[in-house]
Structure formats: structure tokens, C-alpha cells
mmCIF entry with sequence, helices, sheets and N, C-alpha, C, O atoms, coordinates in Angstrom:
data_MODEL
# 
_entry.id   MODEL 
# 
_entity.id                         1 
_entity.type                       polymer 
_entity.pdbx_number_of_molecules   1 
# 
_entity_poly.entity_id                      1 
_entity_poly.type                           'polypeptide(L)' 
_entity_poly.nstd_linkage                   no 
_entity_poly.nstd_monomer                   no 
_entity_poly.pdbx_seq_one_letter_code       MWRSGETVSRYFNVVLHAMGELARELIHVRSTETHVKIISSPNRFYPYFEGCI 
_entity_poly.pdbx_seq_one_letter_code_can   MWRSGETVSRYFNVVLHAMGELARELIHVRSTETHVKIISSPNRFYPYFEGCI 
_entity_poly.pdbx_strand_id                 A 
# 
loop_
_entity_poly_seq.entity_id 
_entity_poly_seq.num 
_entity_poly_seq.mon_id 
_entity_poly_seq.hetero 
1 1  MET n 
1 2  TRP n 
1 3  ARG n 
1 4  SER n 
1 5  GLY n 
1 6  GLU n 
1 7  THR n 
1 8  VAL n 
1 9  SER n 
1 10 ARG n 
1 11 TYR n 
1 12 PHE n 
1 13 ASN n 
1 14 VAL n 
1 15 VAL n 
1 16 LEU n 
1 17 HIS n 
1 18 ALA n 
1 19 MET n 
1 20 GLY n 
1 21 GLU n 
1 22 LEU n 
1 23 ALA n 
1 24 ARG n 
1 25 GLU n 
1 26 LEU n 
1 27 ILE n 
1 28 HIS n 
1 29 VAL n 
1 30 ARG n 
1 31 SER n 
1 32 THR n 
1 33 GLU n 
1 34 THR n 
1 35 HIS n 
1 36 VAL n 
1 37 LYS n 
1 38 ILE n 
1 39 ILE n 
1 40 SER n 
1 41 SER n 
1 42 PRO n 
1 43 ASN n 
1 44 ARG n 
1 45 PHE n 
1 46 TYR n 
1 47 PRO n 
1 48 TYR n 
1 49 PHE n 
1 50 GLU n 
1 51 GLY n 
1 52 CYS n 
1 53 ILE n 
# 
_struct_asym.id          A 
_struct_asym.entity_id   1 
# 
loop_
_struct_conf.conf_type_id 
_struct_conf.id 
_struct_conf.pdbx_PDB_helix_id 
_struct_conf.beg_label_comp_id 
_struct_conf.beg_label_asym_id 
_struct_conf.beg_label_seq_id 
_struct_conf.pdbx_beg_PDB_ins_code 
_struct_conf.end_label_comp_id 
_struct_conf.end_label_asym_id 
_struct_conf.end_label_seq_id 
_struct_conf.pdbx_end_PDB_ins_code 
_struct_conf.beg_auth_comp_id 
_struct_conf.beg_auth_asym_id 
_struct_conf.beg_auth_seq_id 
_struct_conf.end_auth_comp_id 
_struct_conf.end_auth_asym_id 
_struct_conf.end_auth_seq_id 
_struct_conf.pdbx_PDB_helix_class 
_struct_conf.details 
_struct_conf.pdbx_PDB_helix_length 
HELX_P HELX_P1 AA1 GLY A 5  ? LEU A 26 ? GLY A 5  LEU A 26 1 ? 22 
HELX_P HELX_P2 AA2 VAL A 36 ? SER A 40 ? VAL A 36 SER A 40 1 ? 5  
HELX_P HELX_P3 AA3 PRO A 42 ? PHE A 49 ? PRO A 42 PHE A 49 1 ? 8  
# 
_struct_conf_type.id          HELX_P 
_struct_conf_type.criteria    ? 
_struct_conf_type.reference   ? 
# 
loop_
_atom_site.group_PDB 
_atom_site.id 
_atom_site.type_symbol 
_atom_site.label_atom_id 
_atom_site.label_alt_id 
_atom_site.label_comp_id 
_atom_site.label_asym_id 
_atom_site.label_entity_id 
_atom_site.label_seq_id 
_atom_site.pdbx_PDB_ins_code 
_atom_site.Cartn_x 
_atom_site.Cartn_y 
_atom_site.Cartn_z 
_atom_site.occupancy 
_atom_site.B_iso_or_equiv 
_atom_site.pdbx_formal_charge 
_atom_site.auth_seq_id 
_atom_site.auth_comp_id 
_atom_site.auth_asym_id 
_atom_site.auth_atom_id 
_atom_site.pdbx_PDB_model_num 
ATOM 1   N N  . MET A 1 1  ? 21.991  20.123 -42.095 1.00 0.00 ? 1  MET A N  1 
ATOM 2   C CA . MET A 1 1  ? 22.898  20.068 -40.967 1.00 0.00 ? 1  MET A CA 1 
ATOM 3   C C  . MET A 1 1  ? 22.640  18.759 -40.216 1.00 0.00 ? 1  MET A C  1 
ATOM 4   O O  . MET A 1 1  ? 21.541  18.544 -39.705 1.00 0.00 ? 1  MET A O  1 
ATOM 5   N N  . TRP A 1 2  ? 23.624  17.907 -40.150 1.00 0.00 ? 2  TRP A N  1 
ATOM 6   C CA . TRP A 1 2  ? 23.483  16.603 -39.520 1.00 0.00 ? 2  TRP A CA 1 
ATOM 7   C C  . TRP A 1 2  ? 24.167  16.603 -38.158 1.00 0.00 ? 2  TRP A C  1 
ATOM 8   O O  . TRP A 1 2  ? 25.216  17.220 -37.972 1.00 0.00 ? 2  TRP A O  1 
ATOM 9   N N  . ARG A 1 3  ? 23.566  15.914 -37.230 1.00 0.00 ? 3  ARG A N  1 
ATOM 10  C CA . ARG A 1 3  ? 24.149  15.732 -35.899 1.00 0.00 ? 3  ARG A CA 1 
ATOM 11  C C  . ARG A 1 3  ? 24.285  14.235 -35.653 1.00 0.00 ? 3  ARG A C  1 
ATOM 12  O O  . ARG A 1 3  ? 23.489  13.436 -36.147 1.00 0.00 ? 3  ARG A O  1 
ATOM 13  N N  . SER A 1 4  ? 25.286  13.874 -34.897 1.00 0.00 ? 4  SER A N  1 
ATOM 14  C CA . SER A 1 4  ? 25.434  12.458 -34.597 1.00 0.00 ? 4  SER A CA 1 
ATOM 15  C C  . SER A 1 4  ? 24.364  12.045 -33.594 1.00 0.00 ? 4  SER A C  1 
ATOM 16  O O  . SER A 1 4  ? 23.863  12.866 -32.825 1.00 0.00 ? 4  SER A O  1 
ATOM 17  N N  . GLY A 1 5  ? 24.028  10.779 -33.617 1.00 0.00 ? 5  GLY A N  1 
ATOM 18  C CA . GLY A 1 5  ? 23.028  10.267 -32.683 1.00 0.00 ? 5  GLY A CA 1 
ATOM 19  C C  . GLY A 1 5  ? 23.461  10.459 -31.243 1.00 0.00 ? 5  GLY A C  1 
ATOM 20  O O  . GLY A 1 5  ? 22.626  10.690 -30.369 1.00 0.00 ? 5  GLY A O  1 
ATOM 21  N N  . GLU A 1 6  ? 24.747  10.368 -30.989 1.00 0.00 ? 6  GLU A N  1 
ATOM 22  C CA . GLU A 1 6  ? 25.259  10.538 -29.639 1.00 0.00 ? 6  GLU A CA 1 
ATOM 23  C C  . GLU A 1 6  ? 25.011  11.967 -29.138 1.00 0.00 ? 6  GLU A C  1 
ATOM 24  O O  . GLU A 1 6  ? 24.602  12.159 -27.993 1.00 0.00 ? 6  GLU A O  1 
ATOM 25  N N  . THR A 1 7  ? 25.257  12.968 -29.992 1.00 0.00 ? 7  THR A N  1 
ATOM 26  C CA . THR A 1 7  ? 25.050  14.363 -29.605 1.00 0.00 ? 7  THR A CA 1 
ATOM 27  C C  . THR A 1 7  ? 23.577  14.626 -29.321 1.00 0.00 ? 7  THR A C  1 
ATOM 28  O O  . THR A 1 7  ? 23.238  15.254 -28.318 1.00 0.00 ? 7  THR A O  1 
ATOM 29  N N  . VAL A 1 8  ? 22.713  14.153 -30.190 1.00 0.00 ? 8  VAL A N  1 
ATOM 30  C CA . VAL A 1 8  ? 21.278  14.332 -30.004 1.00 0.00 ? 8  VAL A CA 1 
ATOM 31  C C  . VAL A 1 8  ? 20.837  13.664 -28.716 1.00 0.00 ? 8  VAL A C  1 
ATOM 32  O O  . VAL A 1 8  ? 20.085  14.255 -27.942 1.00 0.00 ? 8  VAL A O  1 
ATOM 33  N N  . SER A 1 9  ? 21.283  12.461 -28.476 1.00 0.00 ? 9  SER A N  1 
ATOM 34  C CA . SER A 1 9  ? 20.920  11.729 -27.267 1.00 0.00 ? 9  SER A CA 1 
ATOM 35  C C  . SER A 1 9  ? 21.400  12.445 -26.011 1.00 0.00 ? 9  SER A C  1 
ATOM 36  O O  . SER A 1 9  ? 20.672  12.529 -25.022 1.00 0.00 ? 9  SER A O  1 
ATOM 37  N N  . ARG A 1 10 ? 22.609  12.955 -26.050 1.00 0.00 ? 10 ARG A N  1 
ATOM 38  C CA . ARG A 1 10 ? 23.188  13.647 -24.894 1.00 0.00 ? 10 ARG A CA 1 
ATOM 39  C C  . ARG A 1 10 ? 22.361  14.877 -24.542 1.00 0.00 ? 10 ARG A C  1 
ATOM 40  O O  . ARG A 1 10 ? 21.994  15.068 -23.383 1.00 0.00 ? 10 ARG A O  1 
ATOM 41  N N  . TYR A 1 11 ? 22.066  15.711 -25.536 1.00 0.00 ? 11 TYR A N  1 
ATOM 42  C CA . TYR A 1 11 ? 21.305  16.921 -25.271 1.00 0.00 ? 11 TYR A CA 1 
ATOM 43  C C  . TYR A 1 11 ? 19.843  16.622 -24.940 1.00 0.00 ? 11 TYR A C  1 
ATOM 44  O O  . TYR A 1 11 ? 19.231  17.339 -24.148 1.00 0.00 ? 11 TYR A O  1 
ATOM 45  N N  . PHE A 1 12 ? 19.288  15.590 -25.525 1.00 0.00 ? 12 PHE A N  1 
ATOM 46  C CA . PHE A 1 12 ? 17.932  15.183 -25.172 1.00 0.00 ? 12 PHE A CA 1 
ATOM 47  C C  . PHE A 1 12 ? 17.870  14.814 -23.701 1.00 0.00 ? 12 PHE A C  1 
ATOM 48  O O  . PHE A 1 12 ? 16.934  15.202 -23.003 1.00 0.00 ? 12 PHE A O  1 
ATOM 49  N N  . ASN A 1 13 ? 18.852  14.074 -23.225 1.00 0.00 ? 13 ASN A N  1 
ATOM 50  C CA . ASN A 1 13 ? 18.883  13.683 -21.818 1.00 0.00 ? 13 ASN A CA 1 
ATOM 51  C C  . ASN A 1 13 ? 19.099  14.881 -20.900 1.00 0.00 ? 13 ASN A C  1 
ATOM 52  O O  . ASN A 1 13 ? 18.550  14.910 -19.798 1.00 0.00 ? 13 ASN A O  1 
ATOM 53  N N  . VAL A 1 14 ? 19.880  15.862 -21.323 1.00 0.00 ? 14 VAL A N  1 
ATOM 54  C CA . VAL A 1 14 ? 20.075  17.074 -20.529 1.00 0.00 ? 14 VAL A CA 1 
ATOM 55  C C  . VAL A 1 14 ? 18.744  17.821 -20.379 1.00 0.00 ? 14 VAL A C  1 
ATOM 56  O O  . VAL A 1 14 ? 18.387  18.253 -19.283 1.00 0.00 ? 14 VAL A O  1 
ATOM 57  N N  . VAL A 1 15 ? 18.019  17.966 -21.488 1.00 0.00 ? 15 VAL A N  1 
ATOM 58  C CA . VAL A 1 15 ? 16.733  18.656 -21.457 1.00 0.00 ? 15 VAL A CA 1 
ATOM 59  C C  . VAL A 1 15 ? 15.725  17.858 -20.638 1.00 0.00 ? 15 VAL A C  1 
ATOM 60  O O  . VAL A 1 15 ? 14.967  18.441 -19.863 1.00 0.00 ? 15 VAL A O  1 
ATOM 61  N N  . LEU A 1 16 ? 15.702  16.563 -20.792 1.00 0.00 ? 16 LEU A N  1 
ATOM 62  C CA . LEU A 1 16 ? 14.787  15.716 -20.034 1.00 0.00 ? 16 LEU A CA 1 
ATOM 63  C C  . LEU A 1 16 ? 15.045  15.835 -18.539 1.00 0.00 ? 16 LEU A C  1 
ATOM 64  O O  . LEU A 1 16 ? 14.102  15.917 -17.752 1.00 0.00 ? 16 LEU A O  1 
ATOM 65  N N  . HIS A 1 17 ? 16.300  15.846 -18.144 1.00 0.00 ? 17 HIS A N  1 
ATOM 66  C CA . HIS A 1 17 ? 16.662  16.009 -16.731 1.00 0.00 ? 17 HIS A CA 1 
ATOM 67  C C  . HIS A 1 17 ? 16.208  17.378 -16.224 1.00 0.00 ? 17 HIS A C  1 
ATOM 68  O O  . HIS A 1 17 ? 15.664  17.477 -15.124 1.00 0.00 ? 17 HIS A O  1 
ATOM 69  N N  . ALA A 1 18 ? 16.421  18.420 -16.999 1.00 0.00 ? 18 ALA A N  1 
ATOM 70  C CA . ALA A 1 18 ? 16.014  19.765 -16.599 1.00 0.00 ? 18 ALA A CA 1 
ATOM 71  C C  . ALA A 1 18 ? 14.492  19.852 -16.429 1.00 0.00 ? 18 ALA A C  1 
ATOM 72  O O  . ALA A 1 18 ? 14.009  20.502 -15.502 1.00 0.00 ? 18 ALA A O  1 
ATOM 73  N N  . MET A 1 19 ? 13.750  19.209 -17.307 1.00 0.00 ? 19 MET A N  1 
ATOM 74  C CA . MET A 1 19 ? 12.294  19.209 -17.193 1.00 0.00 ? 19 MET A CA 1 
ATOM 75  C C  . MET A 1 19 ? 11.848  18.480 -15.935 1.00 0.00 ? 19 MET A C  1 
ATOM 76  O O  . MET A 1 19 ? 10.886  18.889 -15.285 1.00 0.00 ? 19 MET A O  1 
ATOM 77  N N  . GLY A 1 20 ? 12.536  17.414 -15.593 1.00 0.00 ? 20 GLY A N  1 
ATOM 78  C CA . GLY A 1 20 ? 12.222  16.682 -14.365 1.00 0.00 ? 20 GLY A CA 1 
ATOM 79  C C  . GLY A 1 20 ? 12.461  17.538 -13.135 1.00 0.00 ? 20 GLY A C  1 
ATOM 80  O O  . GLY A 1 20 ? 11.684  17.484 -12.182 1.00 0.00 ? 20 GLY A O  1 
ATOM 81  N N  . GLU A 1 21 ? 13.530  18.331 -13.145 1.00 0.00 ? 21 GLU A N  1 
ATOM 82  C CA . GLU A 1 21 ? 13.825  19.221 -12.022 1.00 0.00 ? 21 GLU A CA 1 
ATOM 83  C C  . GLU A 1 21 ? 12.774  20.325 -11.922 1.00 0.00 ? 21 GLU A C  1 
ATOM 84  O O  . GLU A 1 21 ? 12.334  20.661 -10.823 1.00 0.00 ? 21 GLU A O  1 
ATOM 85  N N  . LEU A 1 22 ? 12.370  20.888 -13.054 1.00 0.00 ? 22 LEU A N  1 
ATOM 86  C CA . LEU A 1 22 ? 11.347  21.930 -13.050 1.00 0.00 ? 22 LEU A CA 1 
ATOM 87  C C  . LEU A 1 22 ? 9.995   21.390 -12.605 1.00 0.00 ? 22 LEU A C  1 
ATOM 88  O O  . LEU A 1 22 ? 9.226   22.094 -11.950 1.00 0.00 ? 22 LEU A O  1 
ATOM 89  N N  . ALA A 1 23 ? 9.705   20.153 -12.957 1.00 0.00 ? 23 ALA A N  1 
ATOM 90  C CA . ALA A 1 23 ? 8.419   19.568 -12.603 1.00 0.00 ? 23 ALA A CA 1 
ATOM 91  C C  . ALA A 1 23 ? 8.229   19.543 -11.096 1.00 0.00 ? 23 ALA A C  1 
ATOM 92  O O  . ALA A 1 23 ? 7.115   19.743 -10.613 1.00 0.00 ? 23 ALA A O  1 
ATOM 93  N N  . ARG A 1 24 ? 9.283   19.303 -10.353 1.00 0.00 ? 24 ARG A N  1 
ATOM 94  C CA . ARG A 1 24 ? 9.176   19.279 -8.894  1.00 0.00 ? 24 ARG A CA 1 
ATOM 95  C C  . ARG A 1 24 ? 8.749   20.623 -8.344  1.00 0.00 ? 24 ARG A C  1 
ATOM 96  O O  . ARG A 1 24 ? 8.067   20.686 -7.321  1.00 0.00 ? 24 ARG A O  1 
ATOM 97  N N  . GLU A 1 25 ? 9.137   21.690 -9.000  1.00 0.00 ? 25 GLU A N  1 
ATOM 98  C CA . GLU A 1 25 ? 8.804   23.031 -8.534  1.00 0.00 ? 25 GLU A CA 1 
ATOM 99  C C  . GLU A 1 25 ? 7.474   23.533 -9.088  1.00 0.00 ? 25 GLU A C  1 
ATOM 100 O O  . GLU A 1 25 ? 6.792   24.318 -8.430  1.00 0.00 ? 25 GLU A O  1 
ATOM 101 N N  . LEU A 1 26 ? 7.097   23.095 -10.282 1.00 0.00 ? 26 LEU A N  1 
ATOM 102 C CA . LEU A 1 26 ? 5.935   23.671 -10.958 1.00 0.00 ? 26 LEU A CA 1 
ATOM 103 C C  . LEU A 1 26 ? 4.656   22.847 -10.851 1.00 0.00 ? 26 LEU A C  1 
ATOM 104 O O  . LEU A 1 26 ? 3.560   23.400 -10.948 1.00 0.00 ? 26 LEU A O  1 
ATOM 105 N N  . ILE A 1 27 ? 4.776   21.542 -10.655 1.00 0.00 ? 27 ILE A N  1 
ATOM 106 C CA . ILE A 1 27 ? 3.595   20.687 -10.607 1.00 0.00 ? 27 ILE A CA 1 
ATOM 107 C C  . ILE A 1 27 ? 3.288   20.365 -9.155  1.00 0.00 ? 27 ILE A C  1 
ATOM 108 O O  . ILE A 1 27 ? 4.114   19.803 -8.436  1.00 0.00 ? 27 ILE A O  1 
ATOM 109 N N  . HIS A 1 28 ? 2.081   20.733 -8.739  1.00 0.00 ? 28 HIS A N  1 
ATOM 110 C CA . HIS A 1 28 ? 1.649   20.498 -7.365  1.00 0.00 ? 28 HIS A CA 1 
ATOM 111 C C  . HIS A 1 28 ? 0.405   19.630 -7.380  1.00 0.00 ? 28 HIS A C  1 
ATOM 112 O O  . HIS A 1 28 ? -0.517  19.872 -8.159  1.00 0.00 ? 28 HIS A O  1 
ATOM 113 N N  . VAL A 1 29 ? 0.375   18.624 -6.526  1.00 0.00 ? 29 VAL A N  1 
ATOM 114 C CA . VAL A 1 29 ? -0.785  17.755 -6.419  1.00 0.00 ? 29 VAL A CA 1 
ATOM 115 C C  . VAL A 1 29 ? -1.830  18.473 -5.575  1.00 0.00 ? 29 VAL A C  1 
ATOM 116 O O  . VAL A 1 29 ? -1.574  18.858 -4.434  1.00 0.00 ? 29 VAL A O  1 
ATOM 117 N N  . ARG A 1 30 ? -2.975  18.639 -6.141  1.00 0.00 ? 30 ARG A N  1 
ATOM 118 C CA . ARG A 1 30 ? -4.077  19.298 -5.448  1.00 0.00 ? 30 ARG A CA 1 
ATOM 119 C C  . ARG A 1 30 ? -4.907  18.258 -4.701  1.00 0.00 ? 30 ARG A C  1 
ATOM 120 O O  . ARG A 1 30 ? -4.664  17.057 -4.817  1.00 0.00 ? 30 ARG A O  1 
ATOM 121 N N  . SER A 1 31 ? -5.861  18.719 -3.957  1.00 0.00 ? 31 SER A N  1 
ATOM 122 C CA . SER A 1 31 ? -6.759  17.841 -3.210  1.00 0.00 ? 31 SER A CA 1 
ATOM 123 C C  . SER A 1 31 ? -7.502  16.922 -4.182  1.00 0.00 ? 31 SER A C  1 
ATOM 124 O O  . SER A 1 31 ? -7.833  17.325 -5.298  1.00 0.00 ? 31 SER A O  1 
ATOM 125 N N  . THR A 1 32 ? -7.754  15.710 -3.758  1.00 0.00 ? 32 THR A N  1 
ATOM 126 C CA . THR A 1 32 ? -8.500  14.763 -4.595  1.00 0.00 ? 32 THR A CA 1 
ATOM 127 C C  . THR A 1 32 ? -9.971  14.724 -4.226  1.00 0.00 ? 32 THR A C  1 
ATOM 128 O O  . THR A 1 32 ? -10.718 13.881 -4.721  1.00 0.00 ? 32 THR A O  1 
ATOM 129 N N  . GLU A 1 33 ? -10.392 15.642 -3.350  1.00 0.00 ? 33 GLU A N  1 
ATOM 130 C CA . GLU A 1 33 ? -11.801 15.698 -2.960  1.00 0.00 ? 33 GLU A CA 1 
ATOM 131 C C  . GLU A 1 33 ? -12.628 16.311 -4.082  1.00 0.00 ? 33 GLU A C  1 
ATOM 132 O O  . GLU A 1 33 ? -12.145 17.167 -4.823  1.00 0.00 ? 33 GLU A O  1 
ATOM 133 N N  . THR A 1 34 ? -13.875 15.867 -4.203  1.00 0.00 ? 34 THR A N  1 
ATOM 134 C CA . THR A 1 34 ? -14.773 16.373 -5.230  1.00 0.00 ? 34 THR A CA 1 
ATOM 135 C C  . THR A 1 34 ? -15.204 17.792 -4.888  1.00 0.00 ? 34 THR A C  1 
ATOM 136 O O  . THR A 1 34 ? -15.568 18.082 -3.749  1.00 0.00 ? 34 THR A O  1 
ATOM 137 N N  . HIS A 1 35 ? -15.162 18.663 -5.873  1.00 0.00 ? 35 HIS A N  1 
ATOM 138 C CA . HIS A 1 35 ? -15.518 20.069 -5.679  1.00 0.00 ? 35 HIS A CA 1 
ATOM 139 C C  . HIS A 1 35 ? -16.990 20.190 -5.286  1.00 0.00 ? 35 HIS A C  1 
ATOM 140 O O  . HIS A 1 35 ? -17.827 19.410 -5.740  1.00 0.00 ? 35 HIS A O  1 
ATOM 141 N N  . VAL A 1 36 ? -17.297 21.167 -4.443  1.00 0.00 ? 36 VAL A N  1 
ATOM 142 C CA . VAL A 1 36 ? -18.644 21.387 -3.924  1.00 0.00 ? 36 VAL A CA 1 
ATOM 143 C C  . VAL A 1 36 ? -19.655 21.602 -5.047  1.00 0.00 ? 36 VAL A C  1 
ATOM 144 O O  . VAL A 1 36 ? -20.777 21.105 -4.952  1.00 0.00 ? 36 VAL A O  1 
ATOM 145 N N  . LYS A 1 37 ? -19.297 22.318 -6.097  1.00 0.00 ? 37 LYS A N  1 
ATOM 146 C CA . LYS A 1 37 ? -20.227 22.572 -7.203  1.00 0.00 ? 37 LYS A CA 1 
ATOM 147 C C  . LYS A 1 37 ? -20.635 21.267 -7.889  1.00 0.00 ? 37 LYS A C  1 
ATOM 148 O O  . LYS A 1 37 ? -21.774 21.126 -8.332  1.00 0.00 ? 37 LYS A O  1 
ATOM 149 N N  . ILE A 1 38 ? -19.720 20.332 -7.974  1.00 0.00 ? 38 ILE A N  1 
ATOM 150 C CA . ILE A 1 38 ? -20.041 19.050 -8.618  1.00 0.00 ? 38 ILE A CA 1 
ATOM 151 C C  . ILE A 1 38 ? -20.950 18.225 -7.721  1.00 0.00 ? 38 ILE A C  1 
ATOM 152 O O  . ILE A 1 38 ? -21.882 17.579 -8.200  1.00 0.00 ? 38 ILE A O  1 
ATOM 153 N N  . ILE A 1 39 ? -20.681 18.248 -6.421  1.00 0.00 ? 39 ILE A N  1 
ATOM 154 C CA . ILE A 1 39 ? -21.509 17.492 -5.481  1.00 0.00 ? 39 ILE A CA 1 
ATOM 155 C C  . ILE A 1 39 ? -22.910 18.077 -5.402  1.00 0.00 ? 39 ILE A C  1 
ATOM 156 O O  . ILE A 1 39 ? -23.888 17.330 -5.346  1.00 0.00 ? 39 ILE A O  1 
ATOM 157 N N  . SER A 1 40 ? -23.024 19.411 -5.397  1.00 0.00 ? 40 SER A N  1 
ATOM 158 C CA . SER A 1 40 ? -24.328 20.054 -5.233  1.00 0.00 ? 40 SER A CA 1 
ATOM 159 C C  . SER A 1 40 ? -25.196 19.991 -6.492  1.00 0.00 ? 40 SER A C  1 
ATOM 160 O O  . SER A 1 40 ? -26.415 20.130 -6.387  1.00 0.00 ? 40 SER A O  1 
ATOM 161 N N  . SER A 1 41 ? -24.627 19.792 -7.654  1.00 0.00 ? 41 SER A N  1 
ATOM 162 C CA . SER A 1 41 ? -25.395 19.706 -8.903  1.00 0.00 ? 41 SER A CA 1 
ATOM 163 C C  . SER A 1 41 ? -24.973 18.475 -9.702  1.00 0.00 ? 41 SER A C  1 
ATOM 164 O O  . SER A 1 41 ? -24.377 18.603 -10.771 1.00 0.00 ? 41 SER A O  1 
ATOM 165 N N  . PRO A 1 42 ? -25.279 17.283 -9.187  1.00 0.00 ? 42 PRO A N  1 
ATOM 166 C CA . PRO A 1 42 ? -24.785 16.072 -9.867  1.00 0.00 ? 42 PRO A CA 1 
ATOM 167 C C  . PRO A 1 42 ? -25.326 15.884 -11.276 1.00 0.00 ? 42 PRO A C  1 
ATOM 168 O O  . PRO A 1 42 ? -24.610 15.376 -12.139 1.00 0.00 ? 42 PRO A O  1 
ATOM 169 N N  . ASN A 1 43 ? -26.575 16.279 -11.534 1.00 0.00 ? 43 ASN A N  1 
ATOM 170 C CA . ASN A 1 43 ? -27.137 16.089 -12.880 1.00 0.00 ? 43 ASN A CA 1 
ATOM 171 C C  . ASN A 1 43 ? -26.490 17.000 -13.908 1.00 0.00 ? 43 ASN A C  1 
ATOM 172 O O  . ASN A 1 43 ? -26.406 16.649 -15.085 1.00 0.00 ? 43 ASN A O  1 
ATOM 173 N N  . ARG A 1 44 ? -26.034 18.160 -13.477 1.00 0.00 ? 44 ARG A N  1 
ATOM 174 C CA . ARG A 1 44 ? -25.424 19.117 -14.403 1.00 0.00 ? 44 ARG A CA 1 
ATOM 175 C C  . ARG A 1 44 ? -24.024 18.692 -14.815 1.00 0.00 ? 44 ARG A C  1 
ATOM 176 O O  . ARG A 1 44 ? -23.653 18.817 -15.982 1.00 0.00 ? 44 ARG A O  1 
ATOM 177 N N  . PHE A 1 45 ? -23.244 18.191 -13.864 1.00 0.00 ? 45 PHE A N  1 
ATOM 178 C CA . PHE A 1 45 ? -21.837 17.894 -14.131 1.00 0.00 ? 45 PHE A CA 1 
ATOM 179 C C  . PHE A 1 45 ? -21.533 16.412 -14.341 1.00 0.00 ? 45 PHE A C  1 
ATOM 180 O O  . PHE A 1 45 ? -20.442 16.067 -14.795 1.00 0.00 ? 45 PHE A O  1 
ATOM 181 N N  . TYR A 1 46 ? -22.473 15.538 -14.022 1.00 0.00 ? 46 TYR A N  1 
ATOM 182 C CA . TYR A 1 46 ? -22.200 14.104 -14.087 1.00 0.00 ? 46 TYR A CA 1 
ATOM 183 C C  . TYR A 1 46 ? -21.695 13.626 -15.450 1.00 0.00 ? 46 TYR A C  1 
ATOM 184 O O  . TYR A 1 46 ? -20.738 12.852 -15.494 1.00 0.00 ? 46 TYR A O  1 
ATOM 185 N N  . PRO A 1 47 ? -22.305 14.058 -16.572 1.00 0.00 ? 47 PRO A N  1 
ATOM 186 C CA . PRO A 1 47 ? -21.825 13.538 -17.866 1.00 0.00 ? 47 PRO A CA 1 
ATOM 187 C C  . PRO A 1 47 ? -20.344 13.833 -18.125 1.00 0.00 ? 47 PRO A C  1 
ATOM 188 O O  . PRO A 1 47 ? -19.664 13.051 -18.790 1.00 0.00 ? 47 PRO A O  1 
ATOM 189 N N  . TYR A 1 48 ? -19.849 14.943 -17.610 1.00 0.00 ? 48 TYR A N  1 
ATOM 190 C CA . TYR A 1 48 ? -18.474 15.320 -17.869 1.00 0.00 ? 48 TYR A CA 1 
ATOM 191 C C  . TYR A 1 48 ? -17.479 14.606 -16.952 1.00 0.00 ? 48 TYR A C  1 
ATOM 192 O O  . TYR A 1 48 ? -16.318 14.418 -17.316 1.00 0.00 ? 48 TYR A O  1 
ATOM 193 N N  . PHE A 1 49 ? -17.935 14.213 -15.769 1.00 0.00 ? 49 PHE A N  1 
ATOM 194 C CA . PHE A 1 49 ? -17.035 13.620 -14.789 1.00 0.00 ? 49 PHE A CA 1 
ATOM 195 C C  . PHE A 1 49 ? -17.342 12.154 -14.529 1.00 0.00 ? 49 PHE A C  1 
ATOM 196 O O  . PHE A 1 49 ? -16.841 11.572 -13.567 1.00 0.00 ? 49 PHE A O  1 
ATOM 197 N N  . GLU A 1 50 ? -18.156 11.562 -15.376 1.00 0.00 ? 50 GLU A N  1 
ATOM 198 C CA . GLU A 1 50 ? -18.496 10.151 -15.211 1.00 0.00 ? 50 GLU A CA 1 
ATOM 199 C C  . GLU A 1 50 ? -17.228 9.295  -15.298 1.00 0.00 ? 50 GLU A C  1 
ATOM 200 O O  . GLU A 1 50 ? -16.472 9.410  -16.262 1.00 0.00 ? 50 GLU A O  1 
ATOM 201 N N  . GLY A 1 51 ? -16.997 8.464  -14.328 1.00 0.00 ? 51 GLY A N  1 
ATOM 202 C CA . GLY A 1 51 ? -15.852 7.566  -14.327 1.00 0.00 ? 51 GLY A CA 1 
ATOM 203 C C  . GLY A 1 51 ? -14.551 8.175  -13.830 1.00 0.00 ? 51 GLY A C  1 
ATOM 204 O O  . GLY A 1 51 ? -13.516 7.509  -13.830 1.00 0.00 ? 51 GLY A O  1 
ATOM 205 N N  . CYS A 1 52 ? -14.592 9.433  -13.406 1.00 0.00 ? 52 CYS A N  1 
ATOM 206 C CA . CYS A 1 52 ? -13.379 10.078 -12.885 1.00 0.00 ? 52 CYS A CA 1 
ATOM 207 C C  . CYS A 1 52 ? -13.167 9.704  -11.431 1.00 0.00 ? 52 CYS A C  1 
ATOM 208 O O  . CYS A 1 52 ? -14.114 9.418  -10.698 1.00 0.00 ? 52 CYS A O  1 
ATOM 209 N N  . ILE A 1 53 ? -11.934 9.713  -11.039 1.00 0.00 ? 53 ILE A N  1 
ATOM 210 C CA . ILE A 1 53 ? -11.598 9.425  -9.639  1.00 0.00 ? 53 ILE A CA 1 
ATOM 211 C C  . ILE A 1 53 ? -11.425 10.740 -8.920  1.00 0.00 ? 53 ILE A C  1 
ATOM 212 O O  . ILE A 1 53 ? -11.138 10.756 -7.724  1.00 0.00 ? 53 ILE A O  1 
# 
């Protein structure tokens, strides 16, 4: 079953737009502060979070 490039492009853009709209509702920016467990035990968690912001 073949589809024209125009049809594929049109529906791809529709889905991409819908995902962008959903992202506004589903993705929330959390606090950028370091979690207390990481601060209180730096030797335990440091290897995993080295270089993270």
C-alpha cells in the first residue's frame, strides 16, 4: 500500500502538532534544586550525578 509523500507529510504534521499541544499539558518543569538525599550523601550519589546541572 503506497501513500504519496504529500499525504504522509500532511498527517505527520497533524500528529506533530497534536503532540506539541499535549506536551503543554503533560510536561511540567520541576524544581531545579538538588534533592536533599543527594546533598546529604554526596559520596553515595556523586558518581551518578557527576556533571549534572
